[in-house]
NUNULUM-663746 format. One record per residue (C-alpha): residue in one letter; x, y, z. Coordinates in nm, 3 decimals. Example, Ala and Ser with C-alpha at 12.3 -4.5 7.8 and 13.67 -1.06 7.14 Angstrom:
2
TIDREN | A | 1.230 | -0.450 | 0.780
TIDREN | S | 1.367 | -0.106 | 0.714
END
This chain:
377
TIDREN | M | 4.893 | 9.081 | 18.853
TIDREN | T | 4.693 | 8.801 | 18.697
TIDREN | A | 4.521 | 8.916 | 18.378
TIDREN | P | 4.142 | 8.922 | 18.397
TIDREN | A | 3.943 | 8.649 | 18.227
TIDREN | Y | 3.865 | 8.690 | 17.858
TIDREN | P | 3.505 | 8.569 | 17.799
TIDREN | A | 3.553 | 8.504 | 17.426
TIDREN | A | 3.834 | 8.259 | 17.508
TIDREN | R | 3.599 | 8.062 | 17.731
TIDREN | V | 3.337 | 8.051 | 17.455
TIDREN | V | 3.568 | 7.927 | 17.179
TIDREN | A | 3.802 | 7.697 | 17.375
TIDREN | P | 3.571 | 7.389 | 17.378
TIDREN | K | 3.518 | 7.415 | 17.000
TIDREN | V | 3.891 | 7.448 | 16.936
TIDREN | H | 3.965 | 7.152 | 17.163
TIDREN | A | 3.706 | 6.937 | 16.982
TIDREN | H | 3.853 | 7.034 | 16.643
TIDREN | F | 4.202 | 6.922 | 16.736
TIDREN | E | 4.088 | 6.604 | 16.908
TIDREN | R | 3.891 | 6.506 | 16.597
TIDREN | H | 4.174 | 6.570 | 16.352
TIDREN | V | 4.444 | 6.403 | 16.560
TIDREN | A | 4.219 | 6.099 | 16.596
TIDREN | D | 4.149 | 6.097 | 16.221
TIDREN | A | 4.523 | 6.110 | 16.150
TIDREN | G | 4.541 | 5.767 | 16.313
TIDREN | G | 4.918 | 5.770 | 16.354
TIDREN | R | 4.982 | 5.847 | 15.985
TIDREN | V | 5.164 | 6.165 | 16.091
TIDREN | A | 5.357 | 6.262 | 16.401
TIDREN | A | 5.071 | 6.463 | 16.546
TIDREN | A | 5.098 | 6.690 | 16.848
TIDREN | V | 4.944 | 6.638 | 17.190
TIDREN | V | 4.599 | 6.799 | 17.214
TIDREN | P | 4.577 | 7.041 | 17.509
TIDREN | D | 4.273 | 7.032 | 17.734
TIDREN | V | 4.003 | 7.299 | 17.721
TIDREN | E | 4.152 | 7.498 | 18.010
TIDREN | T | 4.491 | 7.511 | 17.840
TIDREN | V | 4.341 | 7.630 | 17.511
TIDREN | E | 4.155 | 7.902 | 17.700
TIDREN | A | 4.473 | 8.008 | 17.881
TIDREN | L | 4.671 | 8.032 | 17.554
TIDREN | I | 4.403 | 8.251 | 17.391
TIDREN | E | 4.374 | 8.472 | 17.699
TIDREN | A | 4.751 | 8.521 | 17.716
TIDREN | A | 4.772 | 8.612 | 17.347
TIDREN | F | 4.478 | 8.853 | 17.371
TIDREN | W | 4.607 | 9.051 | 17.669
TIDREN | A | 4.960 | 9.058 | 17.524
TIDREN | S | 4.820 | 9.196 | 17.198
TIDREN | L | 4.696 | 9.507 | 17.384
TIDREN | R | 5.039 | 9.586 | 17.527
TIDREN | R | 5.308 | 9.806 | 17.370
TIDREN | E | 5.679 | 9.743 | 17.396
TIDREN | E | 5.882 | 10.056 | 17.315
TIDREN | G | 5.590 | 10.173 | 17.102
TIDREN | Y | 5.563 | 9.851 | 16.899
TIDREN | I | 5.261 | 9.621 | 16.880
TIDREN | P | 5.361 | 9.268 | 16.991
TIDREN | R | 5.339 | 9.010 | 16.712
TIDREN | I | 5.368 | 8.669 | 16.873
TIDREN | S | 5.278 | 8.311 | 16.796
TIDREN | L | 5.228 | 8.064 | 17.081
TIDREN | A | 5.266 | 7.695 | 16.992
TIDREN | F | 5.167 | 7.422 | 17.237
TIDREN | V | 5.457 | 7.180 | 17.196
TIDREN | S | 5.704 | 7.002 | 17.423
TIDREN | P | 6.083 | 7.028 | 17.378
TIDREN | D | 6.108 | 6.669 | 17.254
TIDREN | Q | 5.851 | 6.729 | 16.976
TIDREN | T | 6.066 | 6.975 | 16.781
TIDREN | N | 6.410 | 6.987 | 16.626
TIDREN | H | 6.673 | 7.253 | 16.697
TIDREN | P | 6.474 | 7.455 | 16.952
TIDREN | L | 6.617 | 7.752 | 17.138
TIDREN | L | 6.583 | 7.655 | 17.507
TIDREN | F | 6.560 | 7.916 | 17.780
TIDREN | E | 6.755 | 7.850 | 18.099
TIDREN | R | 6.462 | 8.000 | 18.290
TIDREN | A | 6.114 | 7.937 | 18.152
TIDREN | L | 5.891 | 8.240 | 18.111
TIDREN | S | 5.538 | 8.278 | 18.244
TIDREN | L | 5.240 | 8.361 | 18.021
TIDREN | D | 5.226 | 8.707 | 18.176
TIDREN | P | 5.120 | 8.957 | 17.902
TIDREN | G | 5.401 | 9.198 | 17.991
TIDREN | E | 5.665 | 8.927 | 17.968
TIDREN | L | 5.525 | 8.804 | 17.637
TIDREN | A | 5.532 | 9.159 | 17.498
TIDREN | R | 5.897 | 9.204 | 17.602
TIDREN | V | 6.012 | 8.889 | 17.423
TIDREN | A | 5.792 | 8.948 | 17.116
TIDREN | P | 6.064 | 9.113 | 16.898
TIDREN | A | 6.265 | 8.789 | 16.910
TIDREN | V | 5.985 | 8.590 | 16.747
TIDREN | E | 5.839 | 8.848 | 16.510
TIDREN | P | 5.975 | 8.681 | 16.192
TIDREN | S | 5.717 | 8.457 | 16.026
TIDREN | G | 5.737 | 8.093 | 16.126
TIDREN | V | 5.899 | 8.144 | 16.468
TIDREN | H | 5.691 | 8.039 | 16.770
TIDREN | L | 5.712 | 8.085 | 17.144
TIDREN | A | 5.694 | 7.723 | 17.258
TIDREN | V | 5.454 | 7.659 | 17.547
TIDREN | W | 5.422 | 7.348 | 17.762
TIDREN | R | 5.291 | 7.259 | 18.105
TIDREN | M | 5.582 | 7.228 | 18.350
TIDREN | T | 5.535 | 7.162 | 18.721
TIDREN | D | 5.161 | 7.217 | 18.677
TIDREN | E | 5.205 | 7.561 | 18.517
TIDREN | L | 5.201 | 7.670 | 18.155
TIDREN | C | 5.540 | 7.814 | 18.067
TIDREN | V | 5.726 | 7.941 | 17.761
TIDREN | W | 6.028 | 7.712 | 17.752
TIDREN | G | 6.191 | 7.853 | 17.437
TIDREN | T | 6.139 | 7.923 | 17.068
TIDREN | T | 6.107 | 7.691 | 16.770
TIDREN | R | 6.050 | 7.694 | 16.396
TIDREN | E | 5.947 | 7.330 | 16.364
TIDREN | I | 5.627 | 7.197 | 16.515
TIDREN | P | 5.436 | 6.871 | 16.458
TIDREN | S | 5.116 | 6.847 | 16.259
TIDREN | F | 4.804 | 6.966 | 16.442
TIDREN | A | 5.000 | 7.150 | 16.711
TIDREN | V | 4.777 | 7.425 | 16.852
TIDREN | V | 4.909 | 7.764 | 16.741
TIDREN | V | 4.762 | 8.087 | 16.882
TIDREN | E | 4.878 | 8.395 | 16.692
TIDREN | V | 4.841 | 8.768 | 16.750
TIDREN | A | 4.739 | 8.916 | 16.413
TIDREN | A | 4.665 | 9.268 | 16.544
TIDREN | P | 4.561 | 9.431 | 16.873
TIDREN | G | 4.265 | 9.230 | 16.999
TIDREN | L | 4.271 | 9.003 | 16.692
TIDREN | I | 4.369 | 8.643 | 16.767
TIDREN | V | 4.388 | 8.350 | 16.526
TIDREN | V | 4.393 | 7.982 | 16.628
TIDREN | K | 4.549 | 7.763 | 16.361
TIDREN | H | 4.746 | 7.446 | 16.297
TIDREN | H | 5.023 | 7.336 | 16.067
TIDREN | R | 4.915 | 7.151 | 15.753
TIDREN | G | 5.203 | 6.905 | 15.781
TIDREN | E | 5.408 | 7.007 | 15.478
TIDREN | E | 5.743 | 7.184 | 15.491
TIDREN | A | 5.608 | 7.510 | 15.351
TIDREN | G | 5.275 | 7.673 | 15.292
TIDREN | K | 5.002 | 7.843 | 15.485
TIDREN | Y | 4.862 | 7.711 | 15.812
TIDREN | T | 4.498 | 7.610 | 15.841
TIDREN | N | 4.290 | 7.856 | 16.044
TIDREN | V | 4.052 | 7.709 | 16.301
TIDREN | A | 3.903 | 8.017 | 16.470
TIDREN | V | 3.936 | 8.395 | 16.461
TIDREN | I | 3.860 | 8.599 | 16.773
TIDREN | E | 3.834 | 8.977 | 16.750
TIDREN | G | 3.734 | 9.144 | 17.073
TIDREN | D | 3.403 | 8.982 | 17.167
TIDREN | R | 3.340 | 8.840 | 16.818
TIDREN | V | 3.419 | 8.473 | 16.763
TIDREN | K | 3.431 | 8.309 | 16.420
TIDREN | V | 3.486 | 7.935 | 16.403
TIDREN | I | 3.580 | 7.814 | 16.055
TIDREN | D | 3.319 | 7.584 | 15.901
TIDREN | E | 3.488 | 7.266 | 15.785
TIDREN | N | 3.183 | 7.181 | 15.575
TIDREN | A | 3.201 | 7.500 | 15.367
TIDREN | T | 3.342 | 7.301 | 15.074
TIDREN | S | 3.000 | 7.134 | 15.040
TIDREN | L | 2.859 | 7.461 | 14.906
TIDREN | P | 2.729 | 7.437 | 14.548
TIDREN | D | 3.010 | 7.495 | 14.295
TIDREN | C | 3.265 | 7.562 | 14.569
TIDREN | P | 3.579 | 7.709 | 14.404
TIDREN | E | 3.894 | 7.498 | 14.434
TIDREN | L | 4.069 | 7.799 | 14.585
TIDREN | L | 3.827 | 7.800 | 14.879
TIDREN | S | 3.877 | 7.424 | 14.930
TIDREN | S | 4.252 | 7.480 | 14.933
TIDREN | L | 4.224 | 7.767 | 15.181
TIDREN | L | 4.010 | 7.559 | 15.416
TIDREN | G | 4.266 | 7.280 | 15.394
TIDREN | F | 4.086 | 7.037 | 15.626
TIDREN | E | 4.014 | 6.735 | 15.411
TIDREN | S | 4.293 | 6.756 | 15.153
TIDREN | P | 4.593 | 6.957 | 15.276
TIDREN | T | 4.792 | 7.125 | 15.004
TIDREN | S | 5.159 | 7.212 | 14.988
TIDREN | W | 5.389 | 7.419 | 14.777
TIDREN | L | 5.406 | 7.117 | 14.546
TIDREN | D | 5.036 | 7.164 | 14.473
TIDREN | S | 4.979 | 7.447 | 14.225
TIDREN | L | 4.656 | 7.547 | 14.401
TIDREN | N | 4.860 | 7.653 | 14.700
TIDREN | V | 5.040 | 7.908 | 14.482
TIDREN | L | 4.706 | 8.084 | 14.432
TIDREN | V | 4.655 | 8.073 | 14.808
TIDREN | Q | 4.995 | 8.239 | 14.858
TIDREN | L | 4.901 | 8.501 | 14.599
TIDREN | A | 4.583 | 8.579 | 14.793
TIDREN | V | 4.783 | 8.616 | 15.116
TIDREN | A | 5.039 | 8.844 | 14.947
TIDREN | I | 4.773 | 9.064 | 14.783
TIDREN | R | 4.602 | 9.116 | 15.117
TIDREN | A | 4.936 | 9.181 | 15.288
TIDREN | H | 5.033 | 9.490 | 15.086
TIDREN | R | 4.721 | 9.667 | 15.224
TIDREN | R | 4.665 | 9.884 | 14.919
TIDREN | G | 4.367 | 9.687 | 14.795
TIDREN | G | 4.375 | 9.508 | 14.463
TIDREN | A | 4.201 | 9.278 | 14.217
TIDREN | L | 4.334 | 8.970 | 14.042
TIDREN | L | 4.133 | 8.826 | 13.752
TIDREN | V | 4.216 | 8.461 | 13.679
TIDREN | V | 4.117 | 8.367 | 13.324
TIDREN | P | 4.150 | 8.049 | 13.112
TIDREN | P | 4.479 | 8.015 | 12.922
TIDREN | G | 4.471 | 8.050 | 12.546
TIDREN | S | 4.154 | 8.262 | 12.540
TIDREN | D | 4.112 | 8.632 | 12.464
TIDREN | A | 3.746 | 8.643 | 12.570
TIDREN | W | 3.839 | 8.847 | 12.879
TIDREN | R | 3.934 | 9.138 | 12.652
TIDREN | Q | 3.564 | 9.190 | 12.580
TIDREN | S | 3.517 | 9.295 | 12.942
TIDREN | V | 3.792 | 9.556 | 12.978
TIDREN | V | 3.857 | 9.912 | 12.859
TIDREN | H | 4.092 | 9.956 | 12.563
TIDREN | P | 4.368 | 10.045 | 12.515
TIDREN | I | 4.518 | 9.852 | 12.805
TIDREN | A | 4.779 | 10.072 | 12.972
TIDREN | Y | 5.004 | 9.795 | 13.107
TIDREN | A | 4.980 | 9.487 | 12.887
TIDREN | A | 5.259 | 9.230 | 12.917
TIDREN | V | 5.390 | 9.125 | 12.574
TIDREN | P | 5.496 | 8.849 | 12.586
TIDREN | P | 5.312 | 8.742 | 12.903
TIDREN | F | 5.516 | 8.751 | 13.224
TIDREN | A | 5.574 | 8.378 | 13.275
TIDREN | E | 5.826 | 8.345 | 13.560
TIDREN | L | 5.573 | 8.201 | 13.806
TIDREN | A | 5.425 | 7.973 | 13.538
TIDREN | Q | 5.768 | 7.837 | 13.449
TIDREN | L | 5.851 | 7.768 | 13.813
TIDREN | C | 5.526 | 7.575 | 13.855
TIDREN | R | 5.603 | 7.361 | 13.549
TIDREN | L | 5.930 | 7.229 | 13.689
TIDREN | P | 5.946 | 6.860 | 13.787
TIDREN | V | 5.829 | 6.766 | 14.136
TIDREN | E | 6.184 | 6.671 | 14.235
TIDREN | Q | 6.305 | 7.028 | 14.178
TIDREN | R | 6.003 | 7.174 | 14.353
TIDREN | R | 6.108 | 7.006 | 14.677
TIDREN | E | 6.421 | 7.220 | 14.695
TIDREN | Q | 6.440 | 7.530 | 14.917
TIDREN | E | 6.583 | 7.730 | 14.627
TIDREN | W | 6.265 | 7.664 | 14.426
TIDREN | Q | 6.040 | 7.759 | 14.716
TIDREN | D | 6.230 | 8.085 | 14.766
TIDREN | A | 6.203 | 8.163 | 14.394
TIDREN | V | 5.826 | 8.104 | 14.403
TIDREN | R | 5.786 | 8.335 | 14.703
TIDREN | R | 5.973 | 8.613 | 14.524
TIDREN | S | 5.767 | 8.565 | 14.208
TIDREN | V | 5.440 | 8.559 | 14.408
TIDREN | E | 5.537 | 8.888 | 14.575
TIDREN | A | 5.617 | 9.041 | 14.235
TIDREN | V | 5.276 | 8.945 | 14.093
TIDREN | A | 5.097 | 9.059 | 14.409
TIDREN | G | 5.276 | 9.394 | 14.382
TIDREN | L | 5.117 | 9.451 | 14.041
TIDREN | T | 4.771 | 9.438 | 14.199
TIDREN | A | 4.854 | 9.747 | 14.406
TIDREN | V | 4.834 | 9.957 | 14.088
TIDREN | D | 4.491 | 10.109 | 14.023
TIDREN | G | 4.290 | 9.866 | 13.810
TIDREN | A | 4.295 | 9.486 | 13.795
TIDREN | T | 4.574 | 9.240 | 13.718
TIDREN | V | 4.487 | 8.969 | 13.465
TIDREN | M | 4.655 | 8.629 | 13.499
TIDREN | T | 4.585 | 8.293 | 13.338
TIDREN | S | 4.500 | 7.993 | 13.556
TIDREN | D | 4.849 | 7.858 | 13.480
TIDREN | Y | 5.005 | 8.178 | 13.623
TIDREN | E | 5.104 | 8.380 | 13.318
TIDREN | V | 5.046 | 8.752 | 13.380
TIDREN | L | 4.878 | 8.918 | 13.080
TIDREN | A | 4.826 | 9.274 | 13.203
TIDREN | F | 4.784 | 9.495 | 13.508
TIDREN | G | 4.619 | 9.828 | 13.579
TIDREN | V | 4.325 | 9.702 | 13.369
TIDREN | K | 3.992 | 9.887 | 13.384
TIDREN | I | 3.691 | 9.652 | 13.384
TIDREN | A | 3.392 | 9.736 | 13.164
TIDREN | R | 3.059 | 9.563 | 13.111
TIDREN | K | 3.069 | 9.330 | 12.812
TIDREN | K | 2.874 | 9.463 | 12.515
TIDREN | G | 2.517 | 9.332 | 12.527
TIDREN | S | 2.557 | 9.188 | 12.875
TIDREN | P | 2.311 | 9.283 | 13.152
TIDREN | Q | 2.433 | 9.475 | 13.452
TIDREN | V | 2.500 | 9.258 | 13.757
TIDREN | E | 2.223 | 9.316 | 14.010
TIDREN | H | 2.254 | 9.039 | 14.267
TIDREN | V | 2.522 | 8.819 | 14.419
TIDREN | V | 2.507 | 8.548 | 14.685
TIDREN | L | 2.741 | 8.624 | 14.974
TIDREN | T | 2.873 | 8.357 | 15.211
TIDREN | E | 3.154 | 8.331 | 15.463
TIDREN | P | 3.300 | 7.991 | 15.562
TIDREN | V | 3.226 | 8.025 | 15.932
TIDREN | E | 2.984 | 7.835 | 16.153
TIDREN | G | 2.637 | 7.989 | 16.167
TIDREN | D | 2.675 | 8.186 | 15.844
TIDREN | V | 2.353 | 8.249 | 15.650
TIDREN | P | 2.382 | 8.318 | 15.272
TIDREN | A | 2.279 | 8.672 | 15.181
TIDREN | D | 2.136 | 8.791 | 14.851
TIDREN | L | 2.251 | 9.148 | 14.790
TIDREN | H | 2.367 | 9.403 | 14.537
TIDREN | P | 2.746 | 9.381 | 14.478
TIDREN | S | 2.787 | 9.749 | 14.572
TIDREN | Q | 2.702 | 9.646 | 14.928
TIDREN | L | 3.024 | 9.443 | 14.943
TIDREN | G | 3.251 | 9.743 | 14.895
TIDREN | G | 3.341 | 10.004 | 14.637
TIDREN | T | 3.376 | 9.999 | 14.260
TIDREN | R | 3.643 | 9.728 | 14.277
TIDREN | H | 3.388 | 9.476 | 14.408
TIDREN | L | 3.115 | 9.588 | 14.170
TIDREN | S | 3.340 | 9.563 | 13.864
TIDREN | A | 3.478 | 9.224 | 13.972
TIDREN | A | 3.124 | 9.086 | 14.009
TIDREN | Q | 3.037 | 9.224 | 13.664
TIDREN | F | 3.350 | 9.065 | 13.514
TIDREN | V | 3.266 | 8.721 | 13.654
TIDREN | Q | 2.905 | 8.748 | 13.537
TIDREN | D | 3.031 | 8.825 | 13.185
TIDREN | Q | 3.326 | 8.581 | 13.191
TIDREN | R | 3.182 | 8.280 | 13.369
TIDREN | D | 3.491 | 8.063 | 13.337
TIDREN | A | 3.697 | 8.321 | 13.529
TIDREN | I | 3.731 | 8.400 | 13.900
TIDREN | A | 3.816 | 8.733 | 14.063
TIDREN | L | 4.011 | 8.785 | 14.385
TIDREN | V | 3.946 | 9.123 | 14.546
TIDREN | A | 4.123 | 9.272 | 14.849
TIDREN | S | 4.003 | 9.584 | 15.027
TIDREN | Q | 4.238 | 9.824 | 15.200
TIDREN | D | 4.070 | 9.738 | 15.530
TIDREN | G | 4.173 | 9.373 | 15.495
TIDREN | R | 3.849 | 9.222 | 15.363
TIDREN | F | 3.904 | 8.965 | 15.089
TIDREN | T | 3.641 | 8.828 | 14.851
TIDREN | V | 3.658 | 8.556 | 14.587
TIDREN | F | 3.399 | 8.596 | 14.310
TIDREN | A | 3.303 | 8.289 | 14.104
TIDREN | W | 3.009 | 8.201 | 13.882
TIDREN | S | 2.776 | 7.942 | 14.033
TIDREN | P | 2.579 | 7.741 | 13.776
TIDREN | C | 2.370 | 7.591 | 14.057
TIDREN | E | 2.260 | 7.935 | 14.177
TIDREN | D | 2.274 | 8.089 | 13.828
TIDREN | R | 2.448 | 8.398 | 13.959
TIDREN | V | 2.777 | 8.527 | 14.091
TIDREN | H | 2.877 | 8.383 | 14.428
TIDREN | A | 3.091 | 8.604 | 14.653
TIDREN | H | 3.298 | 8.413 | 14.908
TIDREN | R | 3.431 | 8.626 | 15.196
TIDREN | V | 3.756 | 8.456 | 15.298
TIDREN | E | 3.966 | 8.703 | 15.502
TIDREN | T | 3.921 | 8.479 | 15.809
TIDREN | L | 4.118 | 8.213 | 15.620
TIDREN | L | 4.403 | 8.445 | 15.519
TIDREN | L | 4.508 | 8.583 | 15.858
END
């Protein structure tokens, strides 16, 4: 049976198509960019992913990634003798083969029909990727062009809710560099860029699903100690510096796969610390100072009463609210910490997957909370 139409796919497909057309045109031949699919093809890819996400194969939820790419646009593909249709049941059956991160079901139009012709790990820049993140949760993204690192999200569709990422979100007053790196539209980052390490930390913190807080403070300063409870249960003496040392290596060494693997392991180790009750404190050059830290209001400092909340999606309207409305005590204490330590930022993950970056905004003269989970899927 042909799967029924998915209205959200029809709504978002023209915007996705326009995004890819614009960026491929802007690339101007500087990179080997992919072919941009037409609106109908984008809609069909999203529909197929959505209906497949609602299936179960031997009790497992399908985790698939569809990439619109032809066989001659990728190296070392696995080619099927018989191409597969985009039938949700067939996609669910083959899903276990492409569950590992970075493996895509390759889709192309053959004899006037969209077919899955094989699997691939390598895709060109700006190839349309449609990924199943959870049942009914679909993410449209594209490769940034570097060998490693996170993809750039273009749209997130959850049931009937559509969120298109706002490429102009970096024009917000005092936009944190982390948010600019996550958006990744104007200046793509790679593993060679230290900012991308913070992006990978954010992804890893969200991935362990226990919730957590990471406080990023200036190196060489003990001012942050004025905003925590003493004694600190898990202080690192000397600071845990594995990730910092890896990031200080020469660029030539950082191009090697061995270095990238070492960074991933170190990122996972630091992210694991955030699962412990309390906050992890790390310098902006990636030295871990403590974890399991309890945040307290700095002596003489006023209690945080208001934050500005924004999300980098089209149509978002900034909201002025009390930080307790963002979540539990973790959000409230992180907002208080940033108000007291204005040269620090706080990354906060909720157990339900929400992720907020708190940073002080001199332009707004208050804490700015950036909701960024749509960028981390």
